[in-house]
Every structure is written in structure tokens, then in C-alpha cells.
C-alpha positions as CSV (number, residue, x, y, z in Angstrom):
1,M,-31.7,-3.5,-23.3
2,R,-33.9,-4.6,-26.3
3,R,-34.5,-1.0,-27.3
4,T,-30.7,-0.3,-27.3
5,I,-30.0,-3.4,-29.4
6,L,-32.8,-2.6,-31.8
7,I,-31.6,1.0,-32.3
8,Y,-28.0,-0.3,-32.7
9,G,-29.1,-2.7,-35.4
10,I,-31.2,-0.2,-37.3
11,S,-28.5,2.4,-37.3
12,M,-26.0,-0.2,-38.5
13,A,-28.3,-1.1,-41.4
14,A,-28.9,2.6,-42.2
15,L,-25.2,3.4,-42.2
16,I,-24.3,0.4,-44.4
17,G,-27.1,1.4,-46.8
18,L,-25.9,5.0,-46.9
19,L,-22.3,3.8,-47.6
20,K,-23.5,1.6,-50.4
21,L,-25.5,4.5,-51.9
22,V,-22.4,6.7,-51.8
23,E,-20.2,3.9,-53.1
24,Y,-22.4,3.4,-56.2
25,Q,-22.9,7.0,-57.0
26,Y,-19.6,8.7,-56.5
27,F,-16.6,6.7,-55.3
28,I,-16.9,3.4,-57.1
29,R,-13.7,4.1,-59.1
30,D,-11.7,6.0,-56.6
31,I,-12.0,4.3,-53.2
32,P,-11.7,0.6,-52.6
33,T,-14.4,-1.4,-50.7
34,E,-12.0,-2.1,-47.8
35,I,-12.2,1.6,-46.9
36,Y,-15.9,1.4,-46.5
37,V,-15.7,-1.8,-44.4
38,G,-13.1,-0.1,-42.2
39,I,-15.3,3.0,-41.7
40,V,-18.3,0.8,-40.7
41,A,-16.0,-1.3,-38.4
42,V,-14.6,1.8,-36.7
43,T,-18.0,3.4,-36.3
44,F,-19.7,0.4,-34.8
45,T,-16.7,-0.4,-32.6
46,G,-17.1,3.1,-31.1
47,L,-20.9,2.7,-30.8
48,G,-20.4,-0.7,-29.1
49,I,-17.9,0.7,-26.6
50,W,-20.3,3.6,-25.8
51,A,-23.3,1.3,-25.4
52,G,-21.3,-1.2,-23.3
53,L,-20.1,1.6,-21.0
54,R,-23.6,3.0,-20.7
55,L,-25.2,-0.4,-20.0
56,T,-22.6,-1.5,-17.4
57,R,-22.4,1.8,-15.5
58,P,-23.1,1.2,-11.8
59,K,-26.4,2.5,-10.6
60,I,-26.1,5.1,-7.9
61,V,-28.5,4.5,-5.1
62,R,-29.1,7.4,-2.9
63,E,-30.3,7.0,0.6
64,I,-32.1,9.7,2.4
65,V,-30.4,10.5,5.6
66,H,-32.3,12.4,8.2
67,A,-30.0,15.1,9.3
68,G,-29.7,15.5,13.1
69,L,-31.6,12.4,13.9
70,P,-29.6,9.7,15.7
71,F,-29.4,6.2,14.1
72,Q,-32.0,3.8,15.5
73,I,-31.6,0.0,15.2
74,D,-34.6,-1.7,13.5
75,E,-35.4,-4.2,16.3
76,A,-38.1,-5.8,14.2
77,N,-35.5,-6.8,11.5
78,L,-33.2,-8.2,14.2
79,R,-36.0,-10.4,15.6
80,T,-37.2,-11.4,12.1
81,L,-33.7,-12.5,11.1
82,G,-33.0,-14.2,14.5
83,I,-29.7,-12.4,15.1
84,S,-28.6,-13.0,18.7
85,K,-26.9,-10.4,20.9
86,R,-23.5,-12.0,20.4
87,E,-23.9,-12.3,16.7
88,Y,-24.9,-8.6,16.6
89,E,-21.7,-7.8,18.5
90,V,-19.7,-9.7,15.9
91,L,-21.5,-7.9,13.1
92,E,-20.7,-4.5,14.6
93,L,-17.0,-5.5,14.9
94,I,-17.0,-6.8,11.3
95,S,-18.4,-3.5,10.2
96,E,-15.5,-1.7,12.0
97,G,-13.1,-3.7,9.7
98,L,-11.7,-6.0,12.4
99,S,-10.3,-9.5,11.4
100,N,-11.7,-12.7,13.0
101,Q,-8.6,-12.8,15.3
102,E,-9.1,-9.2,16.5
103,I,-12.8,-9.9,17.1
104,A,-12.0,-13.0,19.1
105,E,-9.5,-11.0,21.2
106,R,-11.9,-8.1,21.8
107,L,-14.8,-10.4,22.8
108,F,-12.6,-12.9,24.8
109,V,-13.8,-15.9,22.7
110,S,-12.0,-18.4,20.5
111,L,-11.4,-17.9,16.9
112,S,-13.7,-20.8,16.0
113,T,-16.5,-19.2,17.9
114,V,-16.1,-16.0,15.9
115,K,-16.1,-18.0,12.7
116,T,-19.2,-19.8,13.7
117,H,-21.0,-16.5,14.5
118,A,-19.8,-15.0,11.2
119,A,-21.1,-18.0,9.3
120,S,-24.4,-17.8,11.0
121,L,-24.6,-14.1,10.2
122,F,-23.8,-14.7,6.6
123,S,-26.5,-17.3,6.4
124,K,-29.1,-15.1,8.1
125,L,-28.2,-12.0,6.0
126,D,-28.0,-14.1,2.8
127,A,-24.4,-13.0,2.2
128,R,-21.3,-14.7,1.0
129,R,-18.7,-12.1,2.1
130,R,-18.2,-9.7,4.9
131,T,-18.9,-6.7,2.6
132,Q,-22.2,-8.2,1.5
133,A,-23.2,-8.8,5.1
134,I,-22.4,-5.2,6.1
135,Q,-24.2,-3.8,3.1
136,R,-27.3,-6.0,3.8
137,A,-27.3,-5.0,7.5
138,K,-27.1,-1.3,6.5
139,E,-30.0,-1.8,4.1
140,L,-32.1,-3.4,6.9
141,H,-31.1,-0.6,9.3
142,I,-29.4,-3.0,11.7
143,I,-26.1,-1.2,11.8
144,P,-25.3,2.5,11.1
């Protein structure tokens, strides 16, 4: 990040210096200063957009998938996190995209029980949302 900012600043200074040189030598009588300011503004607006897009581009994380090998749950991570069997069932159903009500109906428990299990899972997986919990569980190889 610092390198990008430094390069951006140096190139801005060089371009302004170049424009001043050109202004003094050739175009001082023909072209008003506002044109040069406009050129600098447009140039660095374009550079700023390019740098912003480059710095905020999402990073692609590629996971190596072993072709032909079945998924195996990492039991050590389950024990370390302290996820119970029922919480794991809730996590699997959350990963299938079911709502709390649908999970409650499928597991024959109350809606508040599902919410309690989900809150416990979020706490154990250090997540705030369902999508974060699923992502974290996949990273820990708890769910496929």
C-alpha cells in the first residue's frame, strides 16, 4: 500500500513538473492554465480509480480439492470447538440453506431451541452471520 501511494505521489509530481516545463517553453501564450489543471485532474482521477480498483479487488483463495476422495469431517476441530451432536445437525441444516423454522420442523424441536443452538454455533465459530459460520466451518473441514 505504501509503495503504491509513493509511486502515485512521485508520478503526480513528475507530471506536474513536466506540464510546467511545457507551459513555460511553448504554450504560455496560447493555452490557459486551467487546461493544464484539467489535464492533471483527469489524469490523476483515472489513476486513482485504477489504483482503487486494484487495491480493493477481492483476493481469490483457491482450495485444493482431492479428486475422488470423500469428504472427511475433522473430528479434532469439532472436539476443540466443543460443538455438540445437535449443534452439528443444526449447522448442517444451516449450510443447506434452511430457515430456523424449517430446521425446527425437521429436527422436531422448538424455534427457540434452534435459535439457541445457532447462537452457540456462532459463538464457537466466531461468526456473526450464518454465511460466516458456514465459511468458517468449511475452512475447519467440519462441513463439506
